[in-house]
C-alpha positions as CSV (number, residue, x, y, z in Angstrom):
1,X,0.0,0.0,0.0
2,X,1.6,3.3,-1.1
3,X,0.1,6.6,0.0
4,X,0.6,10.2,-1.1
5,X,1.5,12.8,1.4
6,X,-2.1,13.9,2.0
7,X,-3.5,10.4,2.6
8,X,-0.6,9.6,4.9
9,X,-1.1,12.8,7.0
10,X,-4.9,12.5,7.4
11,X,-4.9,8.8,8.0
12,X,-2.2,8.9,10.6
13,X,-4.1,11.4,12.7
14,X,-7.4,9.6,12.3
15,X,-5.9,6.4,13.7
16,X,-6.2,4.7,10.3
17,X,-3.6,2.5,8.6
18,X,-0.7,4.2,6.9
19,X,2.2,3.0,4.8
20,X,4.6,5.2,6.8
21,X,4.0,7.7,9.6
22,X,4.5,11.3,8.3
23,X,8.1,12.5,8.8
24,X,8.0,15.9,10.6
25,X,11.2,16.2,12.7
26,X,10.5,19.8,13.7
27,X,11.4,23.3,12.4
28,X,14.7,25.0,13.3
29,X,14.6,28.7,14.1
30,X,17.0,31.2,12.6
31,X,19.6,31.0,15.4
32,X,19.5,27.2,15.1
33,X,20.2,27.3,11.4
34,X,23.1,29.8,12.0
35,X,24.7,27.1,14.2
36,X,24.1,24.4,11.7
37,X,25.6,26.4,8.9
38,X,28.8,26.7,11.1
39,X,28.6,22.9,11.6
40,X,28.4,21.9,8.0
41,X,24.9,22.6,6.6
42,X,25.4,24.3,3.3
43,X,23.9,27.8,3.2
44,X,22.7,27.2,-0.3
45,X,20.6,24.1,0.7
46,X,17.3,24.0,2.6
47,X,17.8,22.1,5.9
48,X,15.1,19.6,5.1
49,X,16.6,18.7,1.7
50,X,19.9,18.2,3.5
51,X,18.1,15.8,6.0
52,X,16.5,13.9,3.1
53,X,19.8,13.5,1.3
54,X,21.5,12.4,4.5
55,X,18.8,9.7,5.2
56,X,18.3,8.7,1.5
57,X,14.6,9.5,1.5
58,X,12.3,11.7,-0.5
59,X,9.3,13.4,1.1
60,X,8.1,14.5,-2.4
61,X,6.5,17.8,-1.4
62,X,4.9,19.1,-4.6
63,X,6.5,22.3,-6.0
64,X,3.2,23.4,-7.5
65,X,1.2,23.3,-4.2
66,X,-1.2,26.1,-3.4
67,X,-2.6,27.1,0.0
68,X,-5.8,28.8,1.1
69,X,-4.3,32.0,2.6
70,X,-7.1,33.6,4.7
71,X,-6.3,36.6,6.9
72,X,-7.7,36.9,10.4
73,X,-5.5,39.9,11.2
74,X,-6.6,43.4,11.9
75,X,-7.1,45.7,8.8
76,X,-5.8,48.3,8.9
77,X,-2.8,47.5,11.0
78,X,-1.3,49.9,13.5
79,X,1.8,51.8,12.5
80,X,5.0,50.0,13.3
81,X,7.3,52.5,15.0
82,X,10.2,52.8,17.4
83,X,9.1,54.8,20.4
84,X,12.3,54.8,22.4
85,X,15.9,53.5,22.1
86,X,17.6,52.2,25.2
87,X,21.0,50.6,25.8
88,X,20.8,47.5,23.6
89,X,17.0,47.6,23.6
90,X,14.1,49.1,21.6
91,X,10.6,50.1,22.8
92,X,8.3,49.6,19.8
93,X,4.7,49.7,18.8
94,X,3.8,46.5,16.9
95,X,1.5,46.2,13.9
96,X,-1.1,44.7,16.4
97,X,-1.0,47.8,18.6
98,X,1.0,46.3,21.5
99,X,3.9,48.3,22.9
100,X,6.8,46.0,23.8
101,X,10.5,46.1,24.6
102,X,12.9,43.9,22.6
103,X,16.6,43.6,22.0
104,X,17.9,45.8,19.2
105,X,19.3,42.6,17.7
106,X,15.8,42.2,16.2
107,X,13.6,44.2,13.9
108,X,9.9,44.3,13.3
109,X,10.0,41.2,11.0
110,X,10.7,39.0,14.1
111,X,7.5,40.3,15.8
112,X,5.4,39.5,12.7
113,X,6.7,35.9,12.3
114,X,8.3,33.5,14.7
115,X,11.7,33.5,12.9
116,X,13.5,33.1,16.2
117,X,13.1,33.0,20.0
118,X,12.5,36.7,20.9
119,X,12.1,37.8,24.5
120,X,9.7,40.7,25.0
121,X,8.5,42.9,27.8
122,X,5.0,44.3,27.4
123,X,4.2,47.9,28.3
124,X,0.8,48.5,26.8
125,X,-2.1,46.8,25.0
126,X,-4.5,48.3,22.5
127,X,-7.7,47.3,24.4
128,X,-7.8,48.7,27.9
129,X,-11.5,49.5,28.1
130,X,-14.8,49.2,26.2
131,X,-14.1,52.4,24.2
132,X,-10.8,50.9,23.0
133,X,-12.8,47.7,22.1
134,X,-15.3,49.6,20.0
135,X,-12.4,51.1,18.0
136,X,-10.6,47.8,17.7
137,X,-13.7,46.1,16.3
138,X,-13.6,48.4,13.3
139,X,-10.4,46.7,12.2
140,X,-12.1,43.3,11.9
141,X,-14.4,43.5,8.9
142,X,-14.9,40.0,7.5
143,X,-15.9,41.7,4.1
144,X,-12.4,43.2,3.7
145,X,-11.2,42.0,0.3
146,X,-7.6,41.8,1.6
147,X,-8.6,38.8,3.7
148,X,-9.0,36.6,0.7
149,X,-6.7,35.6,-2.2
150,X,-7.7,37.4,-5.4
151,X,-7.8,34.1,-7.2
152,X,-9.6,32.2,-4.4
153,X,-11.9,30.3,-6.7
154,X,-9.0,29.0,-8.8
155,X,-7.2,28.0,-5.6
156,X,-10.2,26.1,-4.3
157,X,-10.4,24.2,-7.6
158,X,-6.7,23.3,-7.5
159,X,-7.1,22.1,-3.9
160,X,-9.7,19.6,-4.9
161,X,-7.0,17.8,-6.9
162,X,-4.2,18.0,-4.3
163,X,-2.1,15.1,-3.1
164,X,-0.6,17.0,-0.1
165,X,-2.2,18.3,3.1
166,X,-4.0,21.6,3.1
167,X,-4.5,23.6,6.2
168,X,-4.9,27.0,7.8
169,X,-4.3,28.5,11.2
170,X,-6.8,30.5,13.3
171,X,-6.1,32.6,16.4
172,X,-8.3,31.1,19.1
173,X,-10.4,33.3,21.4
174,X,-7.9,33.1,24.3
175,X,-5.0,33.9,22.0
176,X,-6.8,36.9,20.4
177,X,-8.2,38.4,23.5
178,X,-4.9,38.2,25.2
179,X,-3.3,40.0,22.3
180,X,-5.9,42.7,22.6
181,X,-5.9,43.1,26.4
182,X,-2.8,41.5,27.7
183,X,-2.6,38.2,29.7
184,X,-2.9,39.6,33.2
185,X,-5.5,42.2,32.2
186,X,-7.6,39.6,30.4
187,X,-7.6,37.3,33.4
188,X,-8.7,40.2,35.7
189,X,-11.4,41.1,33.2
190,X,-12.7,37.5,33.3
191,X,-13.2,37.9,37.0
192,X,-14.3,41.5,37.3
193,X,-16.0,42.1,33.9
194,X,-17.0,38.7,32.6
195,X,-19.8,40.3,30.4
196,X,-17.2,42.4,28.6
197,X,-15.0,39.3,28.0
198,X,-18.0,37.4,26.7
199,X,-18.8,40.2,24.4
200,X,-15.3,40.2,22.9
201,X,-15.2,36.4,22.7
202,X,-18.6,36.3,20.9
203,X,-17.5,38.9,18.4
204,X,-14.3,36.8,17.7
205,X,-16.3,33.6,17.3
206,X,-18.6,35.3,14.8
207,X,-15.8,37.1,12.9
208,X,-13.7,34.0,12.4
209,X,-16.8,32.0,11.4
210,X,-17.8,34.5,8.8
211,X,-14.3,34.6,7.3
212,X,-14.3,30.8,7.2
213,X,-17.7,30.7,5.5
214,X,-16.5,33.2,2.8
215,X,-13.2,31.5,2.3
216,X,-13.5,27.7,2.8
217,X,-15.2,25.5,0.2
218,X,-16.2,21.9,0.7
219,X,-13.2,19.7,0.7
220,X,-10.6,22.4,0.5
221,X,-9.0,21.8,4.0
222,X,-7.6,18.7,5.7
223,X,-6.8,20.5,8.9
224,X,-7.2,23.7,10.8
225,X,-4.9,24.7,13.7
226,X,-6.4,26.8,16.5
227,X,-3.7,28.7,18.3
228,X,-4.4,29.2,22.0
229,X,-1.2,28.9,24.1
230,X,-3.2,28.7,27.3
231,X,-1.1,26.8,29.7
232,X,1.9,27.2,32.0
233,X,4.5,24.6,32.9
234,X,2.3,22.6,35.3
235,X,-1.2,24.2,35.0
236,X,-3.5,25.8,32.5
237,X,-3.5,29.6,32.5
238,X,-7.3,29.7,33.2
239,X,-9.4,26.9,34.8
240,X,-11.3,24.4,32.6
241,X,-14.4,26.1,34.0
242,X,-13.4,29.5,32.7
243,X,-12.3,28.0,29.4
244,X,-15.8,26.4,29.1
245,X,-17.4,29.8,29.8
246,X,-15.4,32.0,27.6
247,X,-13.7,29.9,24.9
248,X,-15.8,26.7,24.4
249,X,-18.6,28.2,22.4
250,X,-16.2,29.4,19.7
251,X,-14.5,26.0,19.5
252,X,-17.8,24.2,19.2
253,X,-19.2,26.4,16.5
254,X,-15.9,26.5,14.4
255,X,-15.6,22.7,14.6
256,X,-19.2,22.2,13.6
257,X,-18.7,24.3,10.5
258,X,-15.3,22.8,9.6
259,X,-16.7,19.3,9.8
260,X,-19.6,20.4,7.5
261,X,-16.9,21.4,5.0
262,X,-15.3,17.9,5.2
263,X,-12.3,19.1,7.1
264,X,-11.4,16.0,9.1
265,X,-8.8,17.4,11.5
266,X,-9.1,20.3,14.0
267,X,-5.9,20.8,15.9
268,X,-5.5,22.8,19.2
269,X,-2.1,24.3,19.6
270,X,-1.1,25.2,23.2
271,X,2.2,25.3,25.0
272,X,2.5,24.3,28.6
273,X,0.8,21.4,30.5
274,X,-2.5,20.6,28.8
275,X,-3.7,17.5,30.7
276,X,-6.6,19.3,32.4
277,X,-7.7,21.0,29.2
278,X,-7.7,17.9,26.9
279,X,-11.2,16.6,28.1
280,X,-12.7,20.0,27.2
281,X,-11.1,20.0,23.8
282,X,-12.4,16.5,23.1
283,X,-15.9,17.5,24.1
284,X,-15.7,20.5,21.7
285,X,-14.9,18.1,18.8
286,X,-11.2,18.9,18.6
287,X,-9.3,15.7,17.6
288,X,-5.6,16.6,17.6
289,X,-3.3,18.6,19.9
290,X,0.2,20.0,19.3
291,X,3.1,20.4,20.5
292,X,2.9,18.5,23.8
293,X,5.9,20.0,25.5
294,X,7.7,17.4,27.6
295,X,9.3,19.9,29.9
296,X,5.8,21.1,31.0
297,X,4.9,17.6,32.1
298,X,3.1,16.3,29.1
299,X,3.6,12.6,28.3
300,X,1.9,11.1,25.3
301,X,2.2,7.6,26.7
302,X,0.2,8.6,29.8
303,X,-2.2,10.7,27.7
304,X,-2.8,7.8,25.4
305,X,-3.5,5.6,28.4
306,X,-6.0,8.2,29.7
307,X,-7.7,9.4,26.6
308,X,-7.4,6.4,24.2
309,X,-8.3,7.3,20.6
310,X,-10.4,10.3,21.5
311,X,-7.5,12.7,20.5
312,X,-4.4,12.4,18.4
313,X,-1.0,13.9,19.0
314,X,1.4,15.9,17.0
315,X,4.8,16.7,18.6
316,X,5.8,15.3,22.0
317,X,9.6,14.6,21.4
318,X,11.6,16.2,24.2
319,X,13.9,18.8,22.7
320,X,16.1,18.6,25.8
321,X,16.9,14.9,25.0
322,X,17.6,15.7,21.4
323,X,20.1,18.4,22.6
324,X,21.8,15.8,24.9
325,X,22.3,13.4,22.1
326,X,23.3,9.8,22.0
327,X,21.5,7.4,24.4
328,X,19.1,10.2,25.4
329,X,17.7,10.4,21.9
330,X,17.6,6.6,21.8
331,X,15.6,6.5,25.1
332,X,13.3,9.2,23.9
333,X,12.4,7.4,20.7
334,X,12.0,4.1,22.6
335,X,9.6,5.8,25.0
336,X,7.3,7.1,22.3
337,X,7.6,4.1,20.0
338,X,4.4,2.3,21.4
339,X,2.3,5.4,20.6
340,X,3.8,5.6,17.1
341,X,2.9,2.0,16.5
342,X,-0.7,2.5,17.8
343,X,-1.3,5.3,15.4
344,X,-3.0,8.7,16.0
345,X,0.4,10.3,16.4
346,X,2.9,12.3,14.3
347,X,6.1,12.5,16.3
348,X,8.0,15.9,16.2
349,X,10.2,18.1,18.3
350,X,7.9,19.5,21.0
351,X,8.3,23.1,19.8
352,X,10.6,25.0,17.5
353,X,14.0,23.4,17.3
354,X,16.3,25.5,19.6
355,X,20.0,26.4,18.9
356,X,21.3,24.1,21.7
357,X,20.6,21.2,19.4
358,X,23.7,20.5,17.2
359,X,23.4,19.4,13.6
360,X,25.0,16.1,14.5
361,X,22.5,15.4,17.2
362,X,19.6,16.4,15.0
363,X,20.8,14.1,12.2
364,X,21.0,11.2,14.7
365,X,17.5,12.0,15.9
366,X,16.2,12.1,12.4
367,X,17.8,8.7,11.7
368,X,16.1,7.1,14.6
369,X,12.9,8.9,13.9
370,X,13.1,7.7,10.3
371,X,13.4,4.1,11.4
372,X,10.6,4.4,14.0
373,X,8.2,5.9,11.4
374,X,8.9,3.4,8.6
375,X,11.0,5.6,6.3
376,X,14.2,3.7,6.8
């Protein structure tokens, strides 16, 4: 039985039979690639092509692939500007309206996209009161033509003939409200002004749903990732009860629509320890979670024992053990091997690949991962 990339990806996460488990070792950040270039990765070669050649495999990603690029961002954006220069640091206003302090080693492009690990200190958020909220709402018009590709009909038709996975990412309600209000401010509002938070969450639910209805055609998506990042190292940032009150309605409504569009996989992305949140996600219809950070206490072996086939996993390989190398990588792969064999799991580094992982250790990890997933 030989499968294409799309069949392999979808079947793997639906606990169905696959010829090989998808090979997704993890994505290195800019600082990681800088180290690898110093250790022998040719600057002219993409890191994944280098891995393929090293392992003697071909992942066969199509060069003519298209994606359904929908924008859930604010339109118009705030002006990006430097407000103050300090010794080695910048205080800037981001395109999202947040005022943050960053090292002057970075520019605005690092704040727009996760090119590398950037530490920030937040000073101000764009929504501090209901007046700010009324102004912010004006930037989220689902009818804005900029939210949709000009050739969206052509893209939708091409996607019907795809042999590769097609997906999009949505900012979840916790993620988006936190960007508007700030984490601590949002948590205080949930206690002191729950009606205001419900109003913002309901607006976000409806806005995202309207963009999806305008942009998603039947059969055009295999997966949707909902970004939430709603947990610390050992606990969730808000209780499951608060998540049910403020976030659950959006998850349920989005999942219902996506399933009606034949999108089989809804993925919840959250760092931190997620064990107390998984039951709520399952109830909402979410059937995959990522990245399952081991340092936060997540263990896919224990989760599989507890939740069975109610939810699939994507991630879960301890980046710390990859960095240690040798027998630590061997023990890590051995630990997760039973879950790989059971299905419903795509193993990958449990977040962006950090620069403390050498090229040699990453190559060894990829070799063992290739054997465990059936590529070698």
